[in-house]
C-alpha positions as CSV (number, residue, x, y, z in Angstrom):
1,X,-3.4,-26.6,3.5
2,X,-4.6,-23.2,4.8
3,X,-6.9,-22.9,8.0
4,X,-7.0,-27.2,7.6
5,X,-8.3,-27.0,3.5
6,X,-6.5,-28.0,0.9
7,X,-6.2,-26.8,-2.2
8,X,-5.1,-29.0,-5.0
9,X,-3.2,-27.9,-7.5
10,X,-5.7,-26.2,-10.5
11,X,-8.5,-25.6,-7.7
12,X,-9.9,-22.2,-7.2
13,X,-11.5,-21.8,-3.4
14,X,-12.3,-19.6,-1.3
15,X,-11.7,-19.6,2.4
16,X,-13.3,-18.5,5.4
17,X,-10.8,-18.5,8.3
18,X,-12.5,-17.7,11.9
19,X,-11.5,-14.8,13.9
20,X,-13.2,-14.2,17.5
21,X,-16.4,-12.8,17.7
22,X,-18.2,-9.7,17.8
23,X,-19.1,-8.9,21.5
24,X,-23.1,-9.1,19.9
25,X,-21.2,-13.3,19.7
26,X,-21.9,-12.2,15.4
27,X,-19.4,-14.9,14.4
28,X,-16.3,-13.4,12.2
29,X,-14.2,-14.6,9.2
30,X,-11.1,-13.8,7.3
31,X,-12.3,-14.5,3.9
32,X,-9.1,-15.9,1.8
33,X,-9.0,-16.7,-1.7
34,X,-6.3,-19.5,-3.2
35,X,-5.5,-19.4,-6.8
36,X,-3.1,-23.0,-7.2
37,X,-1.9,-23.6,-10.6
38,X,-1.3,-26.9,-12.0
39,X,2.3,-25.7,-12.2
40,X,4.7,-25.1,-9.8
41,X,6.0,-21.8,-8.4
42,X,6.1,-19.2,-5.7
43,X,3.7,-18.5,-3.6
44,X,2.2,-15.2,-3.1
45,X,0.1,-13.6,-0.9
46,X,-1.5,-9.4,-1.4
47,X,-3.1,-8.2,1.8
48,X,-5.7,-5.2,2.5
49,X,-7.2,-3.2,5.2
50,X,-4.9,-4.3,7.9
51,X,-6.1,-0.7,8.2
52,X,-10.2,-0.4,8.4
53,X,-10.5,2.6,6.7
54,X,-8.2,2.1,3.9
55,X,-10.6,1.2,0.8
56,X,-8.5,1.0,-1.9
57,X,-6.8,-2.8,-1.6
58,X,-10.6,-4.1,-1.6
59,X,-10.9,-3.3,-4.8
60,X,-7.2,-3.7,-5.9
61,X,-7.7,-7.7,-4.6
62,X,-11.6,-7.5,-6.3
63,X,-9.6,-6.5,-9.7
64,X,-7.1,-8.7,-9.4
65,X,-9.7,-11.9,-8.8
66,X,-12.1,-11.3,-11.6
67,X,-9.3,-11.2,-14.5
68,X,-8.9,-13.9,-16.6
69,X,-5.4,-13.7,-16.3
70,X,-5.4,-15.2,-12.9
71,X,-6.5,-18.4,-13.7
72,X,-3.3,-19.1,-15.9
73,X,-1.4,-18.6,-12.3
74,X,1.7,-21.0,-11.7
75,X,2.7,-21.1,-7.6
76,X,-0.2,-19.5,-5.7
77,X,-2.0,-17.1,-4.8
78,X,-3.5,-16.0,-2.0
79,X,-5.5,-12.9,-1.7
80,X,-6.9,-10.9,0.9
81,X,-9.1,-8.6,0.7
82,X,-10.4,-7.7,4.6
83,X,-8.0,-8.1,7.1
84,X,-8.8,-6.2,9.6
85,X,-12.8,-6.9,9.3
86,X,-13.4,-5.4,12.7
87,X,-11.6,-2.2,11.8
88,X,-13.8,-2.1,8.6
89,X,-17.2,-2.7,10.2
90,X,-16.2,0.9,12.3
91,X,-14.8,2.6,9.6
92,X,-11.5,2.3,11.8
93,X,-7.9,2.2,10.8
94,X,-7.9,0.3,14.6
95,X,-9.2,-2.6,15.9
96,X,-11.9,-2.4,19.1
97,X,-8.8,-2.5,21.3
98,X,-7.7,1.0,19.5
99,X,-4.1,-1.2,18.5
100,X,-2.6,-1.1,15.1
101,X,-2.6,-4.0,13.8
102,X,0.1,-3.1,11.6
103,X,1.8,-2.6,14.6
104,X,1.4,-6.3,16.7
105,X,3.1,-8.7,14.3
106,X,4.1,-11.3,14.7
107,X,1.8,-11.1,17.2
108,X,0.4,-13.7,20.3
109,X,-2.5,-16.3,20.1
110,X,-2.6,-15.7,23.4
111,X,-2.6,-11.7,23.6
112,X,-4.6,-9.0,23.0
113,X,-7.3,-9.3,19.8
114,X,-4.9,-7.2,17.8
115,X,-1.7,-9.8,18.5
116,X,-4.7,-12.7,18.4
117,X,-5.4,-11.4,14.9
118,X,-1.4,-10.3,14.2
119,X,-0.3,-14.1,14.8
120,X,-3.4,-15.8,12.8
121,X,-2.6,-14.1,9.5
122,X,1.7,-15.2,10.2
123,X,0.7,-18.2,11.1
124,X,-2.3,-18.8,8.3
125,X,-1.0,-16.9,5.4
126,X,2.5,-15.3,5.8
127,X,4.1,-18.9,6.7
128,X,3.7,-20.6,3.9
129,X,4.1,-17.7,1.3
130,X,7.5,-17.0,-0.6
131,X,6.6,-13.1,-1.2
132,X,3.5,-10.5,-0.7
133,X,2.6,-7.1,-1.4
134,X,0.4,-5.3,1.3
135,X,-1.5,-2.6,0.1
136,X,-2.1,0.8,1.9
137,X,-3.5,4.1,1.5
138,X,-2.4,7.4,3.7
139,X,-4.0,7.9,6.9
140,X,-4.9,10.9,9.5
141,X,-7.0,12.8,6.0
142,X,-3.6,12.4,4.1
143,X,-3.2,11.2,0.6
144,X,0.2,9.7,-0.6
145,X,0.9,9.7,-4.1
146,X,1.2,6.2,-5.6
147,X,4.2,4.7,-4.1
148,X,6.8,1.2,-3.5
149,X,8.2,1.1,0.1
150,X,10.8,-1.6,0.2
151,X,14.0,-2.7,1.7
152,X,16.4,-1.2,-1.1
153,X,19.0,-3.2,0.4
154,X,17.5,-6.6,-1.4
155,X,18.7,-7.1,-4.6
156,X,15.7,-9.5,-4.8
157,X,12.8,-7.1,-3.3
158,X,14.7,-3.6,-4.7
159,X,14.0,-5.5,-8.4
160,X,10.2,-6.5,-7.5
161,X,9.8,-3.1,-6.5
162,X,11.0,-1.8,-9.6
163,X,8.6,-3.7,-11.9
164,X,5.5,-2.9,-9.7
165,X,5.8,0.2,-11.7
166,X,4.9,3.1,-9.2
167,X,6.3,6.6,-10.0
168,X,8.0,6.8,-6.5
169,X,10.1,4.1,-4.6
170,X,10.9,4.9,-0.7
171,X,13.7,2.7,0.6
172,X,11.9,2.1,4.0
173,X,13.7,0.6,7.0
174,X,11.7,-2.7,8.4
175,X,10.0,-1.1,11.5
176,X,9.5,-3.3,14.5
177,X,5.7,-4.5,14.6
178,X,5.1,-4.5,11.2
179,X,3.9,-7.1,8.4
180,X,6.5,-6.0,6.7
181,X,9.3,-6.8,9.1
182,X,7.6,-10.0,10.5
183,X,7.4,-11.5,6.5
184,X,10.7,-10.4,6.3
185,X,11.9,-12.5,9.3
186,X,10.7,-15.0,8.1
187,X,12.4,-14.5,4.4
188,X,9.2,-13.6,2.3
189,X,10.4,-10.6,0.4
190,X,7.2,-7.8,0.9
191,X,6.3,-4.8,-0.7
192,X,4.1,-2.4,0.5
193,X,1.8,-0.1,-1.7
194,X,0.9,3.6,-0.6
195,X,-2.2,5.2,-2.4
196,X,-4.3,7.7,-2.0
197,X,-6.7,8.5,1.2
198,X,-8.1,6.2,3.9
199,X,-12.5,6.1,3.3
200,X,-12.5,7.1,-0.3
201,X,-11.5,5.2,-3.7
202,X,-8.7,6.6,-5.8
203,X,-9.6,5.0,-9.5
204,X,-5.7,5.9,-10.5
205,X,-4.3,4.5,-7.2
206,X,-6.8,1.4,-8.1
207,X,-5.6,1.2,-11.6
208,X,-1.6,1.2,-10.9
209,X,-2.3,-1.4,-7.7
210,X,-3.9,-3.9,-10.1
211,X,-1.6,-3.5,-12.8
212,X,1.7,-3.3,-10.2
213,X,0.4,-7.1,-8.7
214,X,0.6,-8.5,-12.5
215,X,4.0,-6.7,-12.6
216,X,5.2,-8.5,-10.3
217,X,3.7,-12.0,-10.6
218,X,5.1,-11.6,-14.1
219,X,8.9,-11.0,-12.8
220,X,8.2,-14.1,-10.3
221,X,7.4,-16.1,-13.7
222,X,3.8,-16.8,-12.0
223,X,2.0,-14.7,-15.0
224,X,3.6,-15.0,-19.0
225,X,5.6,-12.3,-19.9
226,X,3.5,-9.0,-21.7
227,X,4.0,-7.9,-24.8
228,X,6.5,-5.6,-25.3
229,X,3.9,-3.1,-27.2
230,X,1.3,-3.2,-24.3
231,X,3.0,-2.0,-21.5
232,X,1.3,0.4,-20.1
233,X,4.4,2.5,-18.5
234,X,7.4,1.7,-19.4
235,X,9.7,4.9,-17.9
236,X,12.2,3.7,-14.4
237,X,10.5,4.4,-11.0
238,X,12.6,7.5,-9.0
239,X,14.3,6.0,-6.1
240,X,14.6,8.3,-2.3
241,X,16.4,7.0,0.0
242,X,14.8,8.8,3.0
243,X,11.7,11.4,3.7
244,X,11.1,13.5,6.0
245,X,7.8,15.1,7.2
246,X,7.3,19.2,7.0
247,X,5.2,20.2,10.1
248,X,2.9,23.2,10.7
249,X,4.9,25.8,12.8
250,X,1.5,27.2,14.0
251,X,-1.5,26.3,14.5
252,X,-4.7,27.2,12.2
253,X,-6.1,26.6,9.0
254,X,-3.5,25.0,6.7
255,X,-3.7,25.6,2.6
256,X,-1.2,23.4,0.6
257,X,0.2,25.3,-2.3
258,X,2.3,22.3,-4.1
259,X,0.2,19.0,-5.5
260,X,1.4,15.7,-5.2
261,X,4.5,14.6,-6.8
262,X,6.1,18.3,-7.4
263,X,9.1,18.9,-7.4
264,X,10.3,21.8,-4.4
265,X,13.2,23.2,-3.8
266,X,14.2,24.1,-0.1
267,X,13.2,28.0,0.7
268,X,10.2,27.2,-1.3
269,X,6.8,28.5,0.0
270,X,4.9,25.5,0.1
271,X,1.4,26.1,1.9
272,X,0.1,28.8,4.2
273,X,-1.9,28.9,8.0
274,X,-4.2,31.3,8.6
275,X,-5.7,32.4,12.2
276,X,-8.9,31.0,12.2
277,X,-10.1,34.6,13.8
278,X,-8.3,37.2,12.8
279,X,-7.2,36.1,9.0
280,X,-3.6,36.8,9.5
281,X,-1.8,34.2,6.9
282,X,1.7,32.9,7.2
283,X,4.1,31.0,4.7
284,X,4.7,27.4,5.4
285,X,8.7,27.2,3.1
286,X,10.3,23.4,2.5
287,X,13.8,23.2,4.7
288,X,14.5,20.5,1.9
289,X,14.6,20.1,-1.5
290,X,12.5,17.1,-2.6
291,X,9.0,15.7,-4.1
292,X,5.9,15.8,-2.9
293,X,4.7,12.3,-1.6
294,X,2.2,13.0,0.6
295,X,-0.4,15.5,1.5
296,X,-2.4,16.6,4.4
297,X,-5.9,17.1,3.5
298,X,-7.6,18.5,6.2
299,X,-7.2,22.3,6.9
300,X,-7.2,22.3,11.0
301,X,-3.5,22.1,12.1
302,X,-2.0,22.7,15.5
303,X,1.5,23.6,15.6
304,X,3.6,20.2,14.9
305,X,1.4,18.6,13.3
306,X,2.6,16.5,9.6
307,X,1.0,18.3,6.4
308,X,3.5,17.5,4.0
309,X,5.7,14.1,3.2
310,X,8.7,15.1,1.2
311,X,10.8,12.9,-0.6
312,X,14.4,13.1,-0.7
313,X,16.8,11.8,-3.8
314,X,20.6,11.9,-3.9
315,X,21.9,14.1,-7.1
316,X,19.8,15.6,-9.6
317,X,16.3,14.4,-9.8
318,X,15.7,15.4,-13.2
319,X,12.3,16.1,-14.4
320,X,10.4,13.8,-11.7
321,X,7.7,15.9,-11.9
322,X,6.7,15.4,-15.7
323,X,7.1,12.0,-14.5
324,X,4.8,12.3,-12.4
325,X,2.4,13.6,-14.4
326,X,2.8,11.0,-17.5
327,X,2.0,8.0,-15.0
328,X,-1.3,9.7,-13.8
329,X,-2.1,10.4,-17.2
330,X,-1.4,6.7,-18.2
331,X,-3.7,5.5,-15.4
332,X,-6.3,8.3,-15.7
333,X,-8.1,7.0,-18.6
334,X,-11.0,5.0,-17.3
335,X,-11.4,3.0,-20.7
336,X,-8.4,2.0,-20.3
337,X,-8.0,-1.9,-20.2
338,X,-5.1,-2.8,-18.5
339,X,-5.4,-6.4,-18.8
340,X,-7.5,-8.1,-21.4
341,X,-9.6,-10.6,-19.8
């Protein structure tokens, strides 16, 4: 039962969950796709656009739902392409009240608009689920390398993170107010997928996200196993236990000299800041060894702005740059059939 609508085994329904109206009194709904398999199994929710300017996840969910493969699901798939419709309309990360929905969970049905939407999502979606995948992109003109963020201290969550197939897994603590934190308190194992940039489609991120969702569903026995000779990306992901941002040492015009996925050593030059008026250029050096998993794309920076996100690994990270390049190549061919219909 979801929003008062029953979905019987073997049924597939689209349910419009009512939301508070816009100020113009236009009606708002949160559209939810429910695929209830004929056989019992886990209940997996997949959500996108919790931040209204993050578009990759919308296309990932559309692509997943378009595959004939999902008609064979065991258990239940609950897909929510747009959680924050208010932000999507305004091309904004936030809700009209300027609150971040992913800092408003578990919510309150008598609180702010963000709190009410968070509470509704928890009650209608998360509370009936056993597992979840929350789809995101970089924010604030930043691009993220394809990655999974998860609580690796939980063995089941760690295994799901590994089978998803992203080149990098970041051990990420549960942040108060986030969907992942509130879901975990209900025992719902949840992955956070990060890839690409806000307000932009990224084809590699989309294809990898589609395949990752199917990989997780197979691990949960919601889908039949995949033939070995059809495996797209077989390398084990690199697991980072910590990360930190490299920040602009001064204000000016910023240019990066490293790509996403690049391995850098402590002291390496990773970019330059040029003074806009007199043209004097200053080097930016990495304070740690690691791999670039996030990069600012906007040239204009102020002192202290986060410009490069560096994942740090214990021991020798080996050929992670080649690993990331191989991953990118696997998903760069537009004609590649990730899942046959």
